[in-house]
MIDOSE-1310 file (N, C-alpha, C; in nm, 2 decimals, decimal comma, always signed):
residues 136
xxxx	+14,96/+3,80/+2,67/+14,84/+3,81/+2,59/+14,77/+3,93/+2,54; +14,75/+4,03/+2,61/+14,72/+4,14/+2,55/+14,80/+4,20/+2,47; +14,88/+4,21/+2,48/+15,03/+4,27/+2,43/+15,01/+4,18/+2,27; +15,04/+4,09/+2,23/+14,98/+4,03/+2,13/+14,88/+4,10/+2,05
xxxx	+14,77/+4,10/+2,16/+14,61/+4,12/+2,04/+14,66/+4,28/+2,04; +14,69/+4,31/+2,10/+14,72/+4,49/+2,05/+14,82/+4,52/+1,93; +14,91/+4,40/+1,90/+15,01/+4,43/+1,81/+14,92/+4,37/+1,70; +14,84/+4,28/+1,72/+14,74/+4,24/+1,59/+14,65/+4,34/+1,51
xxxx	+14,62/+4,40/+1,62/+14,48/+4,54/+1,61/+14,59/+4,61/+1,53; +14,69/+4,64/+1,60/+14,79/+4,74/+1,51/+14,85/+4,73/+1,32; +14,84/+4,59/+1,35/+14,93/+4,53/+1,19/+14,81/+4,54/+1,08; +14,68/+4,46/+1,17/+14,59/+4,50/+1,09/+14,53/+4,62/+1,03
xxxx	+14,51/+4,70/+1,11/+14,49/+4,87/+1,08/+14,61/+4,93/+0,99; +14,72/+4,89/+0,99/+14,81/+4,87/+0,86/+14,79/+4,85/+0,79; +14,75/+4,73/+0,75/+14,75/+4,67/+0,65/+14,67/+4,73/+0,55; +14,50/+4,76/+0,64/+14,38/+4,81/+0,59/+14,40/+4,96/+0,56
xxxx	+14,50/+5,05/+0,60/+14,55/+5,18/+0,56/+14,62/+5,15/+0,43; +14,69/+5,12/+0,41/+14,77/+5,05/+0,33/+14,65/+5,00/+0,16; +14,56/+4,96/+0,19/+14,51/+4,87/+0,07/+14,40/+5,00/+0,05; +14,34/+5,06/+0,11/+14,27/+5,17/+0,15/+14,35/+5,25/+0,04
xxxx	+14,47/+5,30/+0,07/+14,56/+5,40/+0,00/+14,59/+5,33/-0,15; +14,60/+5,26/-0,16/+14,65/+5,21/-0,29/+14,53/+5,19/-0,35; +14,39/+5,15/-0,31/+14,31/+5,18/-0,38/+14,25/+5,28/-0,44; +14,26/+5,38/-0,36/+14,21/+5,52/-0,39/+14,32/+5,55/-0,53
xxxx	+14,45/+5,51/-0,49/+14,50/+5,57/-0,63/+14,52/+5,51/-0,72; +14,47/+5,39/-0,73/+14,44/+5,31/-0,84/+14,33/+5,36/-0,91; +14,22/+5,41/-0,84/+14,06/+5,44/-0,87/+14,09/+5,59/-0,92; +14,16/+5,64/-0,84/+14,11/+5,84/-0,92/+14,27/+5,87/-0,98
xxxx	+14,35/+5,79/-1,02/+14,51/+5,82/-1,07/+14,49/+6,00/-1,07; +14,53/+6,05/-0,98/+14,53/+6,18/-0,99/+14,67/+6,20/-1,05; +14,64/+6,34/-1,13/+14,73/+6,40/-1,28/+14,83/+6,50/-1,22; +14,94/+6,50/-1,24/+15,01/+6,64/-1,22/+15,08/+6,68/-1,34
xxxx	+15,13/+6,80/-1,34/+15,23/+6,87/-1,44/+15,34/+6,73/-1,50; +15,37/+6,64/-1,41/+15,49/+6,54/-1,43/+15,40/+6,43/-1,48; +15,28/+6,41/-1,49/+15,20/+6,30/-1,55/+15,21/+6,26/-1,69; +15,22/+6,10/-1,65/+15,18/+6,08/-1,82/+15,08/+5,98/-1,78
xxxx	+15,05/+5,95/-1,94/+14,92/+5,81/-1,95/+14,99/+5,71/-2,03; +15,04/+5,56/-1,98/+15,05/+5,50/-2,03/+14,97/+5,37/-2,07; +15,00/+5,36/-2,22/+14,89/+5,26/-2,25/+14,98/+5,15/-2,26; +14,91/+5,04/-2,21/+15,01/+4,91/-2,24/+14,86/+4,80/-2,31
xxxx	+14,93/+4,70/-2,34/+14,84/+4,60/-2,41/+14,84/+4,46/-2,36; +14,72/+4,43/-2,35/+14,70/+4,28/-2,23/+14,68/+4,17/-2,30; +14,69/+4,08/-2,24/+14,70/+3,96/-2,32/+14,55/+3,92/-2,43; +14,43/+4,00/-2,44/+14,36/+3,97/-2,51/+14,35/+4,07/-2,59
xxxx	+14,44/+4,14/-2,59/+14,49/+4,26/-2,70/+14,42/+4,41/-2,67; +14,33/+4,41/-2,60/+14,32/+4,51/-2,56/+14,34/+4,64/-2,48; +14,36/+4,75/-2,50/+14,47/+4,87/-2,44/+14,42/+4,92/-2,31; +14,50/+4,89/-2,21/+14,45/+4,96/-2,07/+14,58/+5,10/-2,07
xxxx	+14,49/+5,18/-2,02/+14,58/+5,35/-1,98/+14,59/+5,33/-1,82; +14,70/+5,40/-1,82/+14,74/+5,41/-1,65/+14,83/+5,55/-1,61; +14,75/+5,63/-1,55/+14,86/+5,75/-1,53/+14,97/+5,71/-1,44; +15,06/+5,76/-1,47/+15,19/+5,73/-1,38/+15,28/+5,88/-1,35
xxxx	+15,38/+5,90/-1,28/+15,44/+5,99/-1,27/+15,59/+5,98/-1,36; +15,55/+6,07/-1,46/+15,72/+6,07/-1,52/+15,83/+6,10/-1,46; +15,94/+6,04/-1,48/+16,10/+6,07/-1,36/+16,19/+6,08/-1,53; +16,25/+6,18/-1,52/+16,37/+6,24/-1,61/+16,47/+6,25/-1,56
xxxx	+16,56/+6,16/-1,62/+16,68/+6,18/-1,58/+16,80/+6,16/-1,67; +16,94/+6,25/-1,70/+16,98/+6,19/-1,78/+16,94/+6,25/-1,94; +16,84/+6,29/-1,93/+16,78/+6,33/-2,08/+16,71/+6,24/-2,14; +16,69/+6,12/-2,03/+16,55/+5,95/-2,09/+16,48/+6,04/-2,02
xxxx	+16,31/+5,94/-2,04/+16,25/+5,94/-1,96/+16,21/+5,81/-1,91; +16,18/+5,81/-1,73/+16,13/+5,65/-1,67/+16,02/+5,69/-1,62; +15,96/+5,54/-1,59/+15,87/+5,53/-1,49/+15,91/+5,45/-1,41; +15,87/+5,50/-1,26/+15,84/+5,35/-1,13/+15,74/+5,26/-1,12
xxxx	+15,78/+5,18/-1,07/+15,67/+5,12/-1,00/+15,69/+5,09/-0,87; +15,60/+5,22/-0,82/+15,60/+5,21/-0,71/+15,51/+5,18/-0,58; +15,38/+5,10/-0,60/+15,26/+5,04/-0,59/+15,26/+4,90/-0,58; +15,18/+4,81/-0,49/+15,19/+4,68/-0,50/+15,08/+4,66/-0,63
xxxx	+14,98/+4,70/-0,65/+14,93/+4,69/-0,76/+15,01/+4,73/-0,90; +15,04/+4,64/-0,99/+15,15/+4,65/-1,08/+15,09/+4,57/-1,19; +14,96/+4,57/-1,20/+14,91/+4,52/-1,34/+14,95/+4,54/-1,46; +14,99/+4,68/-1,52/+15,02/+4,78/-1,60/+15,21/+4,72/-1,65
xxxx	+15,28/+4,68/-1,53/+15,41/+4,62/-1,53/+15,38/+4,52/-1,58; +15,32/+4,42/-1,56/+15,34/+4,29/-1,57/+15,27/+4,29/-1,73; +15,18/+4,36/-1,77/+15,15/+4,34/-1,88/+15,28/+4,46/-2,00; +15,33/+4,55/-1,92/+15,46/+4,62/-1,99/+15,57/+4,52/-2,00
xxxx	+15,60/+4,42/-1,93/+15,71/+4,30/-1,92/+15,65/+4,22/-2,05; +15,55/+4,17/-2,07/+15,51/+4,09/-2,18/+15,49/+4,13/-2,27; +15,48/+4,25/-2,36/+15,46/+4,35/-2,43/+15,50/+4,47/-2,41; +15,65/+4,52/-2,46/+15,72/+4,63/-2,39/+15,69/+4,74/-2,53
xxxx	+15,62/+4,75/-2,58/+15,57/+4,80/-2,71/+15,47/+4,90/-2,62; +15,48/+5,02/-2,59/+15,37/+5,11/-2,55/+15,33/+5,24/-2,60; +15,26/+5,28/-2,56/+15,24/+5,44/-2,58/+15,20/+5,53/-2,48; +15,26/+5,64/-2,52/+15,29/+5,73/-2,40/+15,23/+5,88/-2,43
xxxx	+15,12/+5,95/-2,35/+15,08/+6,04/-2,42/+15,10/+6,13/-2,27; +15,14/+6,25/-2,35/+15,22/+6,40/-2,23/+15,20/+6,53/-2,32; +15,17/+6,58/-2,23/+15,10/+6,74/-2,28/+15,02/+6,72/-2,41; +14,91/+6,60/-2,45/+14,86/+6,63/-2,52/+14,83/+6,56/-2,64
xxxx	+15,01/+6,49/-2,63/+15,09/+6,39/-2,81/+15,10/+6,28/-2,71; +15,03/+6,20/-2,81/+15,06/+6,02/-2,80/+15,16/+5,94/-2,90; +15,28/+5,91/-2,84/+15,40/+5,88/-2,93/+15,42/+5,74/-2,89; +15,47/+5,65/-2,93/+15,50/+5,46/-2,92/+15,65/+5,53/-2,85
xxxx	+15,66/+5,38/-2,78/+15,77/+5,37/-2,67/+15,84/+5,23/-2,72; +15,94/+5,18/-2,64/+15,96/+5,06/-2,62/+16,01/+5,09/-2,46; +15,95/+5,01/-2,37/+15,97/+5,00/-2,19/+16,11/+4,93/-2,21; +16,20/+4,93/-2,13/+16,33/+4,89/-2,09/+16,38/+4,86/-1,97
xxxx	+16,34/+4,76/-1,90/+16,36/+4,74/-1,72/+16,51/+4,78/-1,75; +16,51/+4,86/-1,62/+16,63/+4,92/-1,61/+16,70/+4,85/-1,46; +16,84/+4,81/-1,44/+16,92/+4,79/-1,33/+17,05/+4,81/-1,30; +17,12/+4,76/-1,19/+17,25/+4,83/-1,18/+17,27/+4,97/-1,20
xxxx	+17,44/+5,05/-1,25/+17,41/+5,16/-1,20/+17,30/+5,25/-1,27; +17,25/+5,22/-1,34/+17,16/+5,29/-1,45/+17,03/+5,36/-1,31; +16,99/+5,20/-1,25/+16,90/+5,16/-1,16/+16,93/+5,28/-1,07; +17,07/+5,27/-1,01/+17,07/+5,33/-0,91/+17,09/+5,48/-0,91
xxxx	+17,12/+5,52/-1,01/+17,12/+5,68/-1,05/+16,99/+5,71/-1,04; +16,90/+5,70/-1,12/+16,73/+5,73/-1,12/+16,70/+5,69/-0,98; +16,67/+5,66/-0,91/+16,62/+5,59/-0,81/+16,65/+5,70/-0,68; +16,80/+5,71/-0,73/+16,91/+5,84/-0,60/+16,84/+5,96/-0,64
xxxx	+16,80/+5,99/-0,78/+16,76/+6,15/-0,81/+16,61/+6,14/-0,79; +16,52/+6,05/-0,75/+16,40/+6,05/-0,76/+16,33/+5,94/-0,65; +16,38/+5,97/-0,56/+16,38/+5,91/-0,41/+16,24/+5,89/-0,37; +16,21/+5,81/-0,28/+16,06/+5,85/-0,23/+16,07/+5,86/-0,07
xxxx	+15,98/+5,95/-0,03/+15,94/+6,00/+0,07/+15,92/+5,89/+0,19; +15,92/+5,90/+0,32/+15,95/+5,80/+0,42/+15,76/+5,78/+0,41; +15,73/+5,89/+0,41/+15,57/+5,91/+0,43/+15,52/+5,85/+0,36; +15,59/+5,87/+0,21/+15,52/+5,79/+0,10/+15,49/+5,64/+0,11
xxxx	+15,62/+5,55/+0,19/+15,66/+5,47/+0,13/+15,60/+5,39/+0,26; +15,56/+5,46/+0,38/+15,46/+5,41/+0,49/+15,31/+5,42/+0,46; +15,26/+5,46/+0,37/+15,12/+5,46/+0,33/+15,14/+5,35/+0,24; +15,27/+5,32/+0,18/+15,20/+5,20/+0,06/+15,27/+5,08/+0,05
xxxx	+15,29/+5,10/+0,23/+15,36/+4,93/+0,26/+15,47/+4,88/+0,22; +15,61/+4,99/+0,17/+15,72/+4,95/+0,12/+15,73/+4,88/+0,01; +15,67/+4,87/-0,10/+15,65/+4,79/-0,20/+15,83/+4,80/-0,27; +15,85/+4,68/-0,30/+15,94/+4,69/-0,38/+15,94/+4,80/-0,52
xxxx	+16,05/+4,84/-0,57/+16,04/+4,95/-0,65/+16,13/+4,88/-0,78; +16,05/+4,89/-0,89/+16,14/+4,87/-1,05/+16,12/+4,98/-1,10; +16,24/+4,99/-1,23/+16,21/+5,11/-1,28/+16,23/+5,10/-1,43; +16,14/+5,19/-1,53/+16,15/+5,13/-1,68/+16,23/+5,27/-1,73
xxxx	+16,29/+5,23/-1,83/+16,34/+5,33/-1,91/+16,20/+5,36/-2,06; +16,19/+5,46/-2,09/+16,10/+5,44/-2,27/+16,17/+5,53/-2,32; +16,20/+5,46/-2,44/+16,27/+5,46/-2,57/+16,18/+5,53/-2,70; +16,19/+5,63/-2,69/+16,06/+5,66/-2,84/+16,11/+5,61/-2,98
xxxx	+16,02/+5,53/-2,98/+16,05/+5,47/-3,12/+15,98/+5,56/-3,28; +15,96/+5,64/-3,26/+15,87/+5,70/-3,34/+15,88/+5,87/-3,35; +15,79/+5,93/-3,41/+15,81/+6,10/-3,40/+15,67/+6,09/-3,37; +15,59/+6,04/-3,33/+15,45/+6,06/-3,33/+15,33/+6,03/-3,37
């Protein structure tokens, strides 16, 4: 009985760590030289910005869903016309979910470290290619 209680405490503590980490990432949205601002449109027509890590592979731009909170990804799937702001420039893109060999290539080039997977609770990963639709 004591072992079950200890296991339960460890499990609950782990879940709380994951929730705290994911919440802080969502609140602070840290920016680095590789980040971009993805603007999606919700059902109400309102624009929503999300800071994401840009992934470059084979001359193409990608973003990955690496966390449990993924409302931006659901909005993107519902309306794949998005805006991306990078280096002070905003351009229009069409978001294209990738699978198969393309997914394997990009995922392999941009793997997630074990420590990251631990603090994020091993979320499933989706990758989206961003195809530019205009010159700005």
